[in-house]
N, C-alpha and C positions, 0 to 999 in steps of 0.2 A: 284177498282184501275185498270185503263186501260193502258196497255203498248202494244199497237198494231201498225201495220203499219199505217202511217199517214192517208191514204185514208179511213180507217175504223173508225177513231175517231168520226166523226160526227154521223153516223148512230147508232153506239153502245152506244155512250153517250146519244143520244136522247131516245133510247129504255129504257135505265136505268132510266133517269130522268122522263120519262112519266109513269114509273112504281113506282115512288116514291123513287128510290134508289139514294142516293148521290154519286157523282162521283169525283174522282181525276184522271184526264187524263194527261198522259205524254205530254211534249211539243214536237213539236209545237202543239198548240191547235187544229188546222185543216189545211187543204191545201189552204184555201181561207178565206177572210173576210166574205163572204156570209155564208160559213159554220159555222164560229164562231158565227155570229148573230143568225143563226138557233138554235145553241146549247144554247145560252143565252136565247132566247125566250122560249125554252123548259123548262129551269130551272125556269124562271119566271112563266110560266103557271102551272107547276106541283108542284112548291114549294120545290123541292129537291135541295140540295146544289151542286154547281159546283165549282171545283178548278182545277188549272193547275199546273203540276209539273215542274216549273222553279226552279231547285234546287240550282243554283249557288248563289242566294242571301242569302243562308244559309251557305256559305263558310266563315270561320273566317276572311280571308283577306278582303272580301268585307264588312263584318260587321264592321271591324275596320276602313276601309276607309270611310264608311258613317259617322262614328263619327268624323273623321278628317274634312270632308266637313261641317257637321252640326255645329261643334264648331269653324270653320274657323281657325283651328290651323296653316294653311299655307296660310291664306288669301282667296281670291276669286278664285274659279276654272275657268280657262280660256279655256283650251284645253284638249282633250283626244285623244290618238291614240292607236290603237290596231292592231297587226300583228299576223296572225295565218297561219302557213305553215304546211301542213300535207299530207300524202299519203291518199287521200280521197277515192279512188276507189278500193282499195284492200280489199278482204274478206268482201264484202257487199252482202246482199241478192238482188235478181234481182229487186224487187219492189223499193228498195231504190234508184235505178239509173234511174227510170222513173218519169218524171215530174208529170204526171197525178196522180200517186200513192204517190209520196213523197212530191209533192208540189214545189220542187226545190232541189238544190244541196247544195253546201257548204254555201251559204247564208241562205237558209231555216234552216239549222241545226246549224251552228255556230253563225250566226248573230242573231238568235233568242235568244241565250244566252246573247250576247252583248247588245241587245236592252233592255232585261229585267234588266240587270245590270244597264244600263243607267237610266231607269225609277226608279229603286230602289235607286240609288246613288243621283240623282239630283231632283227628284220629278218634272221634267220638261217634256214637250212634244216635239216631233220632228216637226218642222215647215217647214223645207226645206230639200229636198233630191236630191243629184246628184250622179250618179253612172255609172261606166263602168263594164259590166258583160259579160263574154265570156266563151267558152270552146274550147281551142285549143289542148286538150289532146286526145280526143276520139270522138266517134260518139254518145255518150249518149246525151239526150236532156235536161240535167240539167247543171247548171253553174258549171264551174271548178275553175274559178278565178274571183275575183271582187275587185274593189276599190270603196269605198263609202265615200262621204262627207255629213255630216249631220249638220244642225244648230238647236240647241235646243231653246225652248221658253225663257230660261233664258240667252240666248246669247252665251252659250258654243258651241264651234266648235268641231266636232268629225270626225276623219278620221279613216277608217277601211280598212285593206288589208287582203284578204284571197286568198290562193293559194293551189291547190290540187296536184301539181306535186311532184315527188319523190326527193325533195331537203331536205336539213337538216331541221329537225323539229324545229319549234320555236313557241312560244306563249307568247307574251309580251304585257303588257298594261302600258302606261304611262299617268299620269295626271299631267298637269302643272298648278300651282297656281301662284298668284302674289308674294308669298313669299316662294316658294319651289316646290318640285317635289315628286310625289309618283310613284312607279313602282311595278307591280305585275308580277311575273314569274310563268308560267304554271298554272295560276288560283289558286295558293297555297300560295306563299310567297310574303309578302308585305315589300317593302323597302321605306324609306322616307328620304328626305334630305331637310333641310331648307336652306335658302340663305347662300352661303359661306361654307356649311358643306358637308361632305361626306355622301353617302348613308349608312343608318343603318337599319338592318333587325328588323322588329317589332316583339315583343313577342305577339303571338296570343293565344286567349282563345279557346281551343278545348274541351270545356266541353260537347258538344253534337256532335254526328255524324250528318252531314247535312241531311241525309235521315230520321233519327230519329226525328230531329228537325222539318222537314217538316211534318212528320206524326203527331207530337204533335200539330202543328198549324192547320192541317186538323181537328183534333178532336175538337179543339177550335171552328172552323167554324161550325161543326155539333152541338155544344152546344150553338151556338149563342153568343159566346164570341168574344172579340176583337182578331184579328188574323193577322199574317203577311203572310199567305198563298196567293199565287197569284190567283186572281179571274178573271172572264171572261173579265172585262173591260180592264185590263192591257194586258192580253194575246191577246185580239182582236187587241189592238193597235200595238202589236208586229207584227202580221200577216199583218196588214194594211201597215206598213212601209216596210216590206219585199216585198209586192206586188208592192209598188212604186219603190223599188230598182230593181226589176226584170222586170218591164214594159219597 
């Protein structure tokens, strides 16, 4: 289980895989798509299992939201918006604020979560990317703020806003359907409202801690069982989209 600075993910993962040791590496998978592909190739060549720790798909709010989307309880999903404002630069290790070592800033770290959630919730791919990315806060060579517009292969439109300045913290996600709206606060609490109704907080099932759940799914992967653990194909897509956003 590798929880290392991002720039070490590729080399250590490949060393383990080439030695026949299965790997669960923390997200982001690597700092570039090329590194992700090298890790994938090492797994295929050596036969050892490779998984990536995108934990948020094991959060109860997203598990319940996926059911709502699959069952079309509020009709067809049309739009998704997410806003995340946080003090990004305080109490960080030096490597975290260097693009060569971290791969990027607030997009690399927070948008990686969002993209994996998108792939989990919709089973669709990103087909178009538009973005404005800058850093007006300091001299670090990583992005401090970004606005991103994505179009998914199923027609869903997604807008994302990330800001690193010391403003009031906020983390909200809205999903708009033909017959209602869903809202997630702080990645924890799910609220839903059908047409003409007030928002109601959903009762969520907390039967497993997300980390425990992810580890159980990793064990399934090792036993060649069906699993929900994130594997390299999805994690590589996440990095590919991030590269497009940052380019």
